[in-house]
N, C-alpha and C positions, 0 to 999 in steps of 0.2 A: 025223244032224245033228251037225256039228262045231262046238264052241263055241271061239272064240278068246279066250284070256286076254291082256289087255294089261297090262304093267307101268306103273304111274304113279308119277311123281317129283314131290316137293314144289316149288312155286314160292316161293323165298325172297325175300320183300319186304324192303326196307331196314329197315323198322320191326320186323322179326323178329329182327334181330341186333344185337350190340354187341360191344365188344372182348373177344375170346376167348370169346365166348358166342353159340352158334347157337340158344339157347333164351331169348332176351330177352323175346319176346312170342309169344302164341299166339292163334289164332281160336277163337271159340266157335261152336256149331252155328248160332246165329242171325245170324252174319256179323260180330259185334262182335269187336274185338281188345282184349286185356288183357295186362299184365305177367305174366310167369311168376313165381310166388311162390317164396320161399325154400325152402319145404317141397317144392314140386315140383322145383326145381333139385337138391335133396339126394336125390331119388328118381332113381337112374340109369336107370329104365326109363320115366321120363316123356318124352313126345315132344311137342314143340311142333307144333301142326297149322297148315298153311297155309290160305289161303282158296281157293286154286286148285291144281289138279294138272295135270301136263303128261305126255303119253305119252313113255316112255323113248326111243322111236325118233325122236321130234321133237328131244329133247335131244341125242341122239347126232349126229343130222344137223346141228344148228346148230353143235355144237362141231367137227365134222368132224376133220380131222387135227391141229387145234390142241391137243387134249387127250384123254387116254385114262385119266385116273385116275378113281377112284370118289369124289373129293372136289373142292371148288372153293374157291379163294382169292378173296375180293373185299372191297370196301369201300363204305360208303354214299356215294352221289352227292349226296343232299341234305344239306346241312350249312351252318353259319355259323361265322364266326370268333369270335362271342360265345357259342356253345354251351358246355356243360360240357367236351365234347371235340369237336374238329373232325374229325380223322381217326379214323374208326371201322372197323376191319377184323376179319375172323375167317375161319377155314376151316370150311366146312360139309361135310356128307356129300353124297351124290349129290343132284342137283336142278337147278333152272332158276333163272334170274334175269330179272326183267322189265326192260325198257328204261326207263332213268331211274331204276332202284331201287338195285340192288347192282351195281356195275361189276367185272367179273372180270379177273384177271390170270393169266397162264399162264407161271410162272417156269421157266427153263431153267437148269440141271436142276431138276426138281420137287422134289428133296431139299432144296433151299434155301428152300422156302416157309415153314417155321416161323420161321427166323431172320429172313427178310424181314418176316414178320408182326410179330416182335419190334421191328424197327426202326419199321415203320409205326405201331405202337400206343404207341410211346414218347413221353414228354413232350418230348423233344429234337426229334424230327421233327414233333410236333404244333405246337410253338412256330413253327417255320418255316412249316408249312402255313397257320397262321392269319394270317401276313403276306401270303400269296398269295391266299387265298380272299377276294374282294371282294363276292361275292353269296350265293347259296344252293346252289352246286353245286361239286363237286370232281371235274372231269372228267379224262380221260386227258391232255389238253394240259397241265393244271396239274401232274399227277403227275409228268410228265416233267421238270418244272423243279425238283422237290424233291430234297433230298440223300439218296442211298442208297449205302452203301459198296459198292464193287465186289466181285465174287466173289473176286478175288485177295486182297483185304483180309480178307474174311470167312474165308478159308482160313489165315490167319496165326494164330499162337498167341496166346491170352489171356495177358496179362502177369502175372496172378495165379494161374493154374491151370497144372498140370503136364500136358503132352501133350493139351490140349484147344485145338481151334480155336475162333474166335468163333462160326462156324456151329454147331458141336457144342454149345458151352456154352450158347448162347441156345436152340437147338432143344429140348434136353432139358427145359427149363423151360416152354417154350411148350406142348409136348405134354402136360406134366402139367396145364396149364390147360384144354386142349381136350378130353381124353379122359376126362371125368367122366360120360358118358352112354353107354349101350348102342348107341345109333343112330350113334355115331362109331367103331364097329369097323372099318369100311372104312379110316378114317384111321389107326387103330392098326395095322392089318395093312399098310398102305402104307408105314409108317415103322418097321415091325418093333418096335412097342412093346407092352408088356404093360399091359392096362387094370386087371388085378386090384388091388382095393383102392382105386382112384381114385374119389373122390366130391367133391362141391361142398363145400368147407370155406372159408368167407369169410376167416378169419384166415390159413390157409395160402396163399390165393390173394393176399392182400395182400402176404405175404412174398415170394412168387414174383415178383409184379409189381414189387416195390421192387428186387429183384435185377436184373430185366431192364431197369428204367429207370435204375438207377445204372450198369449195364454200357454202355447206350447212350449215356449222357453221357461215360463214359470213351472209348468207341469214337470218338465225334465230337471228342474232345479238348477238352471244355468244362471250364473251370475252376470250382472250387467256389463262388466267389462268383457266377459267372454261373448255376450250377445253382440257387442260392438265389433269384436274380432271376427265372429262368424259371418256377420253381415258383409264384411270387407272381403270375404272369400268368394263373393259372387260378382265378379267384375263386370260381366255383360249386363246384369240387372243395374249395377251402378252407372255404367256408361249410357244405358238407354234412359235412365232417370235424368241424368245430367243434361242430356240432349233435349229431353222433353220439358224438364222443369227447372234447370239450372242448378240442381243439387240432388243428392242421393235421397229422394223423397221416401222411398220404400223403407230405408234404414231409419230415417227421421221419425216417421209415423210409428213404426214398431217401438222404437225407444221411448217415444212420448207415451204410448199406451202402457208399456212395460213399467215405466215409472209411476204412472197413475195407479196401476194395479198394485205396485209395491207400497205405495203410499196408503192405499186402502187396507192392505194387509197389516201394515204397521200400526195403523190407527184403529183398527178393528171396525172400519166402516165399509160401506159398499161402494164398489167401483161404479162410477157413473159413465155410461157410454154415450157418446154423442149420438148414437143410433137407437137409444132405448125407446123413444117414442114410436119408432118404426118396427120394432122387433116384437114378436109374440112372446108371451111369458115363457121363460125357459123352465 
């Protein structure tokens, strides 16, 4: 008697992901869903469990010729302009996505996916998205109306860094946020990144994200006063920061980095990141 072994892939529901986080929520054996704890996130071997699994052959068949990578880029369909964040996207490992849950994108070339993710998850992009979302969905037709820099612009040099394109500068930071779990090894291999030593560190993640957001504001050509205004249109982010830190720390960090980048541009020098010693060369 011959036994056939089928490989099953997780079905990533929208509630399971958040910005740069494929382990936002997990299912329990009884079918209930809960947030993944900080302790679990800091365990690189912890895996968020889905409610449903899909045969690999079914996933491959549905993707067809559109995608041949061992990871997926997608965003939450269900959202509101009044949520803490409206645009919520990440890169997952191999898996499937349900209809009306996480909408998938197939960037061409695929190497541009991390930089695209940086744009999508930025406050600059989210501010515009909130003006366009009138209900509870962020569908493809809305996404096509939102501003994303052209690949030709992403290939130009960052004005505060030597020999680094926008795509490279953004990507190296995004991958640092994504590759903190062993189950993301296909992503690490796909982008030729070393996962050694990467772990979920809340403070380091805040610093990485502040640099990504400040860079996105510069990339879109947004003035400092407008950055200040845009950040004040995210009241839930502010309220949570004030409860945790006593001030709007997210905004403070972004403006601090934005100013440092502007100073580097004005002086023709290189922006010095507090994370430089820990980052691969962009």
